[in-house]
C-alpha positions in Angstrom: -62.9 26.2 1.7 -64.8 25.3 -1.4 -64.3 21.8 -2.5 -63.2 21.0 -6.0 -65.4 18.6 -8.0 -64.0 15.1 -8.3 -64.6 15.1 -12.1 -62.4 18.2 -12.4 -59.6 16.6 -10.3 -59.7 13.5 -12.5 -59.6 15.6 -15.6 -56.7 17.6 -14.3 -54.8 14.5 -13.4 -55.3 13.1 -16.8 -54.2 16.3 -18.4 -50.9 16.3 -16.4 -50.4 12.7 -17.2 -50.8 13.3 -21.0 -48.4 16.3 -20.8 -45.8 14.2 -19.1 -46.2 11.5 -21.8 -45.9 14.2 -24.4 -42.7 15.4 -22.8 -41.4 11.8 -22.7 -42.1 11.3 -26.4 -40.8 14.6 -27.6 -37.6 15.1 -25.5 -35.2 16.9 -27.8 -32.1 16.7 -25.7 -29.4 16.0 -28.3 -26.5 15.6 -25.9 -25.2 12.1 -25.2 -22.1 13.3 -23.3 -22.0 15.5 -20.2 -21.4 19.2 -20.4 -18.0 19.9 -18.9 -18.1 23.7 -19.4 -18.5 24.3 -15.6 -14.9 24.5 -14.5 -15.9 24.4 -10.8 -17.1 20.8 -11.1 -14.1 19.5 -12.9 -12.7 17.9 -9.8 -16.0 16.3 -8.9 -17.1 12.9 -9.9 -18.7 12.8 -13.4 -22.4 12.8 -13.1 -24.3 9.9 -14.6 -27.4 10.3 -16.8 -30.7 8.9 -15.6 -32.1 7.1 -18.6 -35.3 5.8 -17.0 -38.6 7.5 -17.1 -41.2 5.6 -15.1 -44.0 7.2 -17.0 -42.5 6.4 -20.4 -41.9 2.8 -19.4 -45.4 2.4 -18.1 -46.9 3.8 -21.2 -44.7 1.4 -23.3 -45.7 -1.6 -21.2 -49.4 -0.7 -21.4 -49.2 -0.6 -25.2 -47.4 -3.9 -25.2 -50.0 -5.6 -22.9 -52.7 -4.7 -25.5 -51.0 -6.6 -28.3 -52.6 -9.9 -27.3 -51.1 -13.3 -27.2 -47.3 -13.6 -27.4 -46.4 -16.0 -30.2 -43.9 -16.3 -33.0 -46.4 -16.4 -35.8 -45.6 -13.9 -38.5 -47.8 -11.1 -39.7 -48.2 -10.2 -43.4 -45.2 -8.4 -44.7 -42.7 -10.9 -43.4 -39.1 -9.5 -43.1 -36.7 -11.3 -45.3 -33.0 -10.6 -45.9 -32.0 -9.0 -49.2 -28.8 -8.4 -51.1 -28.5 -5.1 -49.3 -29.8 -6.0 -45.9 -28.5 -9.1 -44.0 -29.6 -10.1 -40.5 -27.4 -12.3 -38.4 -29.8 -12.1 -35.4 -33.1 -14.0 -35.7 -35.8 -11.6 -36.8 -39.6 -12.1 -36.7 -42.5 -9.8 -37.3 -45.4 -10.4 -34.9 -47.8 -8.1 -33.0 -45.3 -7.2 -30.4 -42.6 -6.3 -32.9 -45.1 -4.4 -34.9 -46.1 -2.3 -31.9 -42.5 -1.2 -31.5 -42.0 -0.5 -35.2 -45.0 1.9 -35.0 -43.9 3.4 -31.8 -40.4 4.2 -33.0 -41.8 5.8 -36.1 -44.3 7.9 -34.2 -44.3 8.6 -30.4 -40.6 7.9 -29.9 -39.4 9.2 -33.3 -37.2 11.9 -32.0 -35.7 9.6 -29.5 -35.0 6.9 -32.1 -33.4 9.5 -34.4 -31.0 10.4 -31.6 -30.1 6.8 -31.1 -29.4 6.5 -34.8 -27.2 9.6 -34.8 -25.2 8.2 -31.9 -24.9 4.6 -33.2 -22.1 5.5 -35.6 -19.9 6.6 -32.7 -19.7 3.1 -31.3 -20.9 0.7 -34.0 -17.6 0.1 -35.8 -15.8 -0.8 -32.6 -18.7 -2.9 -31.3 -19.1 -4.8 -34.5 -15.4 -5.6 -34.5 -15.5 -6.9 -31.0 -18.6 -9.0 -31.6 -17.2 -10.5 -34.7 -13.9 -11.4 -32.9 -16.1 -13.2 -30.3 -18.0 -15.1 -33.1 -21.3 -13.4 -32.2 -24.0 -11.8 -34.4 -22.9 -8.2 -35.2 -26.6 -7.2 -35.0 -26.1 -7.3 -31.2 -24.7 -3.8 -31.5 -28.4 -2.7 -31.3 -28.7 -4.3 -27.9 -26.7 -1.3 -26.6 -29.1 1.0 -28.4 -32.1 -0.2 -26.4 -30.1 -0.6 -23.2 -28.6 2.9 -23.0 -29.4 4.8 -26.2 -25.6 4.6 -26.8 -24.7 6.7 -23.7 -21.5 5.7 -21.7 -22.9 7.5 -18.7 -26.4 6.0 -18.8 -27.7 4.9 -15.4 -30.9 3.0 -14.7 -33.1 3.1 -11.6 -31.6 -0.2 -10.7 -28.1 1.4 -10.9 -27.1 -0.5 -14.0 -24.4 1.7 -15.8 -22.9 2.3 -19.2 -23.5 1.4 -22.8 -24.3 -2.2 -21.9 -26.0 -1.5 -18.6 -24.0 -3.7 -16.3 -24.9 -4.1 -12.7 -21.8 -3.9 -10.4 -21.7 -7.7 -9.5 -22.0 -8.8 -13.2 -19.5 -6.1 -14.3 -16.9 -7.3 -11.8 -17.7 -11.0 -12.8 -16.7 -10.1 -16.3 -13.5 -8.3 -15.3 -14.7 -4.7 -15.3 -12.9 -2.7 -12.6 -15.2 -0.6 -10.4 -13.7 1.4 -7.5 -13.5 4.9 -6.2 -11.2 6.0 -9.1 -12.6 4.1 -12.1 -15.8 2.5 -13.3 -15.0 0.5 -16.4 -18.7 0.0 -17.1 -18.4 3.5 -18.6 -15.4 2.5 -20.8 -16.8 1.9 -24.3 -14.2 -0.7 -25.4 -13.8 -2.6 -22.1 -17.6 -2.8 -21.5 -18.2 -4.0 -25.0 -15.6 -6.7 -24.6 -17.3 -7.8 -21.3 -20.8 -7.7 -22.9 -19.6 -9.9 -25.7 -18.2 -12.5 -23.3 -21.4 -12.4 -21.2 -23.6 -12.8 -24.3 -21.5 -15.7 -25.5 -21.9 -17.4 -22.1 -25.7 -16.9 -22.2 -26.0 -18.3 -25.8 -23.9 -21.3 -24.8 -26.3 -22.1 -22.0 -29.6 -21.5 -23.8 -28.7 -22.1 -27.5 -31.2 -19.5 -28.6 -30.5 -15.8 -29.2 -34.0 -14.6 -28.1 -33.6 -16.5 -24.8 -30.0 -15.2 -24.4 -30.9 -11.5 -24.7 -34.0 -12.0 -22.4 -31.6 -13.5 -19.9 -29.2 -10.6 -20.4 -32.0 -8.3 -19.3 -33.9 -10.4 -16.7 -31.2 -12.6 -15.4 -30.3 -16.2 -16.5 -31.9 -17.7 -13.4 -35.3 -16.3 -14.2 -35.2 -17.7 -17.7 -33.7 -21.0 -16.6 -36.5 -21.6 -14.0 -39.2 -20.6 -16.5 -38.1 -23.0 -19.2 -38.0 -25.8 -16.6 -41.3 -24.9 -15.0 -43.4 -24.5 -18.1 -41.6 -27.1 -20.2 -41.0 -24.7 -23.2 -37.9 -24.3 -25.2 -38.1 -20.9 -26.8 -38.7 -17.3 -25.8 -42.1 -16.8 -27.3 -43.4 -19.9 -25.5 -42.0 -18.6 -22.3 -43.3 -15.1 -22.9 -46.9 -16.5 -23.3 -46.8 -17.7 -19.7 -47.1 -15.6 -16.6 -43.5 -16.0 -15.6 -41.3 -13.3 -17.0 -41.9 -9.7 -16.0 -43.3 -7.5 -18.7 -40.1 -5.4 -18.4 -38.2 -8.5 -19.6 -40.7 -9.6 -22.2 -40.6 -6.2 -23.9 -36.9 -6.5 -24.4 -36.8 -9.0 -27.3 -39.4 -7.4 -29.6 -38.0 -3.9 -28.9 -34.5 -5.1 -30.0 -35.9 -6.7 -33.1 -37.8 -3.6 -34.1 -34.8 -1.4 -33.4 -32.5 -3.4 -35.6 -35.1 -3.6 -38.4 -35.3 0.2 -38.6 -31.6 0.8 -38.0 -30.7 -1.5 -41.0 -32.9 0.6 -43.4 -33.6 3.9 -41.7 -34.7 5.7 -44.9 -37.3 3.1 -45.6 -39.0 3.9 -42.3 -38.8 7.7 -42.7 -35.5 8.5 -40.9 -33.9 10.8 -43.4 -31.4 13.5 -42.8 -30.0 11.9 -39.6 -27.0 13.8 -38.3 -24.7 10.8 -37.8 -21.8 11.4 -35.5 -18.2 10.5 -36.1 -16.8 7.2 -34.9 -14.9 7.0 -31.6 -11.2 7.3 -32.3 -8.3 7.8 -30.0 -4.7 7.0 -29.3 -3.4 5.6 -25.9 -0.6 6.7 -23.7 0.7 5.2 -20.4 1.1 7.7 -17.6 1.6 7.6 -13.9 -0.8 7.6 -11.0 -2.8 10.7 -10.0 -2.2 12.5 -13.2 -4.7 15.3 -13.8 -6.8 15.3 -16.9 -5.8 19.0 -17.2 -2.2 17.9 -17.5 -3.0 15.3 -20.1 -4.9 17.9 -22.1 -1.8 20.1 -22.0 0.7 17.6 -23.2 -1.7 16.4 -26.0 -2.5 19.9 -27.2 -6.2 19.3 -26.5 -8.8 20.4 -24.1 -9.8 19.0 -20.7 -13.3 18.6 -22.0 -12.1 16.5 -24.9 -9.9 14.3 -22.6 -12.8 13.7 -20.2 -15.0 12.6 -23.1 -12.4 10.1 -24.1 -12.0 8.8 -20.5 -15.4 8.7 -19.1 -14.5 5.7 -16.9 -12.4 8.1 -14.7 -14.5 9.3 -11.8 -12.2 11.9 -10.2 -10.6 13.9 -12.9 -7.3 12.1 -12.6 -5.7 8.7 -13.2 -6.1 6.2 -10.4 -3.8 6.5 -7.4 -3.8 2.8 -6.8 -2.2 1.9 -10.2 1.5 2.5 -11.0 0.7 3.0 -14.7 -2.5 3.8 -16.4 -3.4 3.8 -20.1 -5.1 7.1 -20.9 -7.0 7.9 -24.1 -5.9 11.0 -26.0 -7.1 12.4 -29.3 -6.0 10.5 -32.5 -2.6 11.4 -33.9 -1.4 13.1 -30.7 0.6 10.4 -29.0 4.0 11.5 -30.3 3.6 15.1 -29.2 2.2 13.9 -25.9 5.2 11.6 -25.3 7.6 14.5 -26.2 5.7 17.0 -23.9 5.5 14.6 -21.0 9.1 15.2 -20.0 8.6 18.9 -20.1 5.5 18.9 -17.9 5.5 20.7 -14.6 2.7 21.2 -12.1 2.4 24.5 -10.3 0.7 24.4 -6.9 -0.4 27.8 -5.7 -2.2 29.1 -2.6 -5.5 30.6 -3.4 -8.2 32.0 -1.1 -11.9 31.6 -0.6 -14.2 33.6 1.6 -16.2 32.3 4.6 -18.8 34.6 6.1 -19.1 34.0 9.8 -22.6 32.9 10.9 -24.1 32.4 14.3 -22.8 29.2 15.8 -19.5 29.3 13.9 -16.4 28.5 15.9 -12.8 28.4 14.9 -12.9 24.6 15.6 -15.9 24.1 13.3 -14.4 26.2 10.5 -11.0 24.5 10.7 -12.7 21.0 10.5 -14.9 22.1 7.6 -11.9 23.3 5.4 -9.3 20.9 6.8 -7.0 23.7 8.0 -5.5 24.2 11.4 -6.7 27.0 13.7 -3.3 28.7 13.8 -3.2 29.1 10.0 -6.7 30.6 9.9 -5.7 33.1 12.6 -2.5 34.1 10.9 -4.0 34.4 7.4 -6.7 36.8 8.8 -4.3 38.7 11.2 -6.2 37.5 14.2 -4.6 37.0 17.6 -7.3 35.1 19.4 -10.1 32.7 18.6 -13.0 34.9 19.3 -14.9 35.6 16.0 -17.2 38.5 15.1 -20.4 37.3 13.3 -20.8 38.8 9.9 -17.1 39.1 9.3 -15.5 37.5 6.2 -12.6 35.1 6.8 -10.0 34.3 4.2 -9.6 30.5 3.8 -6.4 29.3 2.0 -6.5 26.3 -0.4 -4.2 24.8 -2.9 -4.8 25.1 -6.6 -2.9 23.2 -9.3 -2.2 24.3 -12.8 0.3 23.0 -15.4 2.9 24.4 -17.7 5.5 23.0 -20.2 9.1 24.0 -19.9 10.5 25.5 -23.2 11.8 23.1 -25.7 15.6 22.6 -25.3 15.5 23.6 -21.7 18.1 22.0 -19.5 15.3 21.2 -17.1 14.0 22.3 -13.7 17.5 22.3 -12.2 18.4 25.3 -14.4 15.0 27.0 -14.3 14.2 26.6 -10.7 17.5 26.0 -8.9 16.9 28.9 -6.5 13.6 27.4 -5.3 15.1 24.2 -4.1 14.6 23.2 -0.5 15.9 19.9 0.9 14.2 17.9 3.6 16.0 15.1 5.3 13.5 12.5 6.6 13.7 11.7 10.3 12.5 8.6 12.1 8.8 8.8 12.4 8.3 11.1 9.5 5.5 10.3 7.0 4.9 11.8 3.6 1.6 13.1 4.9 3.3 14.9 7.8 6.0 16.4 5.5 3.3 17.5 3.0 1.4 19.2 5.8 4.6 20.9 7.1 5.3 22.5 3.7 1.6 22.9 2.7 2.2 20.8 -0.4 -0.1 17.9 -1.6 1.6 14.5 -1.0 1.2 13.5 -4.6 3.3 16.5 -5.7 6.2 15.5 -3.4 5.9 12.0 -4.9 6.2 13.5 -8.4 9.1 15.8 -7.5 11.2 13.0 -6.2 10.2 10.2 -8.6 8.9 8.1 -5.7 7.0 4.9 -6.4 4.2 5.9 -4.0 3.6 7.8 -0.8 5.0 5.0 1.4 8.4 4.6 -0.3 10.4 6.9 2.0 12.9 6.1 4.7 14.7 7.8 7.5 17.8 9.6 6.3 16.5 10.0 2.8 16.4 13.6 1.3 13.4 15.0 -0.4 13.6 17.8 -2.9 11.0 20.6 -2.7 10.7 23.4 -5.2 9.3 26.5 -3.7 9.0 29.8 -5.6 9.0 32.9 -3.4 8.6 35.4 -6.1 12.2 35.3 -7.3 13.7 35.2 -3.8 15.8 32.2 -2.9 13.8 29.7 -0.8 15.4 28.2 2.3 14.2 26.4 5.4 14.6 29.8 7.2 12.3 31.6 4.8 9.8 28.8 5.0 9.7 29.0 8.8 9.4 32.8 8.7 7.1 33.4 5.8 3.7 35.0 6.4 1.0 32.5 5.5 -1.1 35.2 3.8 1.5 35.5 1.1 0.9 33.3 -2.0 3.5 30.6 -2.2 4.0 28.7 -5.5 5.4 25.1 -5.6 6.8 24.0 -8.9 6.8 20.3 -9.5 10.0 19.3 -11.3 8.8 15.9 -12.5 12.0 15.3 -14.6 14.3 15.3 -11.6 15.6 11.8 -11.4 19.0 12.3 -9.7 19.6 12.4 -6.0 20.1 15.9 -4.7 22.5 16.7 -1.8 21.4 18.8 1.1 23.8 21.8 1.7 25.6 21.5 5.1 24.3 23.7 7.9 27.0 25.3 10.1 27.9 22.8 12.7 27.1 25.2 15.5 23.4 25.2 14.5 20.6 22.7 14.5 17.0 22.6 13.3 14.1 22.3 15.7 10.6 21.2 14.6 7.9 23.4 16.3 5.3 21.2 18.1 1.9 21.9 19.5 2.1 23.9 22.7 5.5 25.3 21.9 6.2 29.0 22.3 9.3 31.1 21.8 9.7 31.3 25.6 9.6 27.5 26.2 12.0 26.9 23.3 14.4 29.6 24.6 14.4 27.9 28.0 15.0 24.5 26.4 18.0 25.6 24.3 19.4 28.2 26.8 18.9 31.1 24.3 17.0 34.3 24.5 13.8 34.8 22.6 15.4 37.8 20.8 18.3 35.6 19.6 15.9 33.0 18.2 14.0 35.7 16.4 17.2 37.1 15.0 18.5 33.6 13.8 15.2 33.0 12.0 14.3 36.5 10.8 11.1 36.4 12.8 9.2 39.7 13.1 7.0 38.7 16.1 6.8 36.0 18.8 4.2 34.1 16.9 5.2 30.6 15.7 3.1 27.7 14.5 3.4 23.9 14.7 5.2 22.4 11.7 7.6 25.2 11.1 11.3 24.7 11.7 13.6 27.0 13.8 17.3 27.4 13.4 18.9 27.1 16.9 22.4 27.1 18.3 23.4 23.7 19.7 23.3 23.5 23.5 
């Protein structure tokens, strides 16, 4: 193979590097919030935005390293406050600040224009919180250089949110971070935490340049540098080989950003498409409430509700909190409260397709989709576990949609009385077991019965289930005999508060819960009945039964 001249390889590498830098400087992505148009991903965790570009940062630091000695001395054209422009953060204009002023007006012009456009979303709220804490309002521009005003911003070091909190620091300042929520992504709560953190740093160092350097590089690093080099200000510390350049760049970058942001037209930023301030109302709702449902009761869209609640990671309110304060569009709280009592969730059985591949077994497929083997066999009208490769299997799954009862309706009792099935809890029953028996999500049973949580059930208690069989009256018998391949809809009557009484079953009959290994023959022997009688009592068309179903049997 013919070798490529080294000079050509170097030239090609340089060309690629320049193109990447150009891409960094001219990125025209105008979105600062995720696109929720893909409905298939609505139940997935919201994706964070990677704000770091290693090449961009390296180019920035190279330019900064060429500015010479770090010192506080001012250049000609000293920046002074005027009647129109007031600074409450200490501003200087040295070589490092000048470098960033030039950079923001040239190579990073489009990026800075985006930051300016986004600033108006958060600045009113941030300035208010900073003022309440007695801090300089100019610190709002710290969030500009930290995240570009993106609630979903995530750095390579896994710092998250507008103020780029790491998990330990976020938790230290009372931000909740678990599998349901990440309050680093909450605009208001993260701002309040950042204000408290910045106040603590200023109290320790007594200098805002040192405080914001510590915010970026950690107070320990700044503390040890001041002690080691016997200096008392940021510029003196920056002149030493102690702080990383990534931390050094932070202070001049902030100063340059706030200088331009105070007078954008003066620096050539005209016709900026400033965005509207963040505004919303709040409403307390229960655990596990879908954002789809919240959108319905507030007459808004799921996309809009997600944008107002970016701290929620799973498309629903936390299951580990009895009440959660959800954000909804401004001026919708009254209609939302009114609609909340009319809200009903509808759980239907849908089907997806699984194409059988070599190596697939019924066991593997059942584990993959969380469905027992018997159900898969019945849904696909199969009588044995041997599978034919290339065949498509129907896989049932639950889908949840929401509706509002008509205004003035007497409630679910009137609308869905024929779909009521009562389950009396036996010793050893769990909500998970009952949910599996009726193929209903546990959280829906909690909602139907006004339970505090999935563990607040007891033996002897009755649970109400609302099962729509296409207009036919739902009973335990119909549940036991229904064909699994028929769509079954469960209607969640959340407004049911009263205890419901189970109708008495004729004293000559009893219910039997089918267990693994049972067959009609073994059950007939146990209860001294013929298989034909059992089929007749339960309207069974075949001898096929499955674990979890209930059979009506004559008492022995």
